[in-house]
N, C-alpha and C positions, 0 to 999 in steps of 0.2 A: 181257839187260839186267842192269845191276849195281843192286843195292839192298842194304839193310840189313835186319837182323831183330835185335829186341831181346827176351830171353826171361828169364823167371823160373821155376826149377825148383824144386819143393817135394817134399820127402819125405826118405828117408834119402839125402842127396847131398853132405854133408860128411863127410871122413875116409874116403872109398871111392874115392879117385883121380878123382873127377868132373873137377876142373879139368884134371888132366893128360891124362885121355883124351879131353875136349872139344877141347883143343889139337891132340892127335894127328889126331882126326876133321878138324877145320878145316883143319889143314896138308895132310892127304890130299886134301882137295875144293878146294885153292886159295883158301882164305878169309883173310881178314883180320879183325882185330878184338881182343877181349879176353875173358876169363872171370875172375869174382871170387867168392869166398864173401861173403854177407852175414851181419850179427850176427844176424839172426833165423832162420837156420839154411837159408836158401834159396841157390841158386847163381844168379847174373846173367851172362848172355851177351850180348855185343854182336858180331855177326858181319856181315862186308859181302863181297859178290861176286855171282857170276852166280846166277839163279833156281834152276837145278838144283843147284847145289851147296848152296844154302842149305836147299832142300828135303830134301837128304839129312841135312844136320846136324839139321834140326827133327825128323826121323823117328828119328833115333838119339838125341836128347835125351829123347825119350819113354820110352826104355829106360835109357840110360845105361850105365855100366860094369856089369860082373858084380855087384859086391857093393852096387850101389845099388838103392834102391827109389823110384822115381818115382811120385809120386802125383798131380802136376798140373805143366803146363806152360802158363805164360802166354806169349803171343808176340804181338807186332805188328811191322808192317812199318814201317820208318823209312827216311829219305833215306840214300842212299850218302854214306860218308865214306871218304877215302883212308887207310889205316893201313898201317904197315910190319911185316908179319908179324902173328902171334898169339900175344898174350902172356897169361900168368896174373899176375893183379894181386893 
């Protein structure tokens, strides 16, 4: 079943290739959506796709790329929306 996942990631998540590697993970798992930095230092992710693929991304977001230090991930399920690809905003 397709659904969406909206996440806010806190910690040392900007300036450590978080957006680029999130995009790579999303594409690897066939997800669509977007990722962006927020002015308050967090990263926001909106991803859409199959449950298993979203679960893989959610687990990865808890760790992030090698240089990141994730302190918290807030996530909620959202309705599916069709997107073309996965972009960095």
